[in-house]
C-alpha positions, 0 to 999 in steps of 0.5 A: 520477515514474518514470525512462525505462524504469522500472516503477511497482508499482501498489497492486493486484493483477492476475489470480491476485494478480500484481503490476501495474506501470505504465510511464510517465514522466508522474507527472501522467498519469491512471494515476499519479494513480489509483495515488496516490489508491488508495495514499492510500486504503490508508494511511488505511484501515491507520491506521484499522484500527491505531486499531481494533485498539488499541481491540479489544485493550483491550476485555475483551468482544471475542470470538474472531469480532471478533478473527478479523475484525480479523486478517483486515482487518489482514493485508489492510491490511498487504499493501497498505501493504507494496506502497505501501512497496515501490513508494515505496521503488523510486521513492526509490531511483531518484531518490537521487544516486550515493553517492561 
């Protein structure tokens, strides 16, 4: 849940790749649930790609095209995971009690 006047970084980009934010304090709202679901899919995709990468690097017959495609997919997944981490890190930082 975001604190009042806090913006949540959403797991997708807007026009021209600019970040999208959600202004709400309702964690159970439609857009919050949609963002949560998309984040879960993005993290799952990254985990699957990591496994695929391990298999591909062990495959002696993997060609340049295979590695290029994998690198492109891993780059996209890493971008998504970093956005999720930034969003969740911001949410966690906002919910921690002040240090004394």
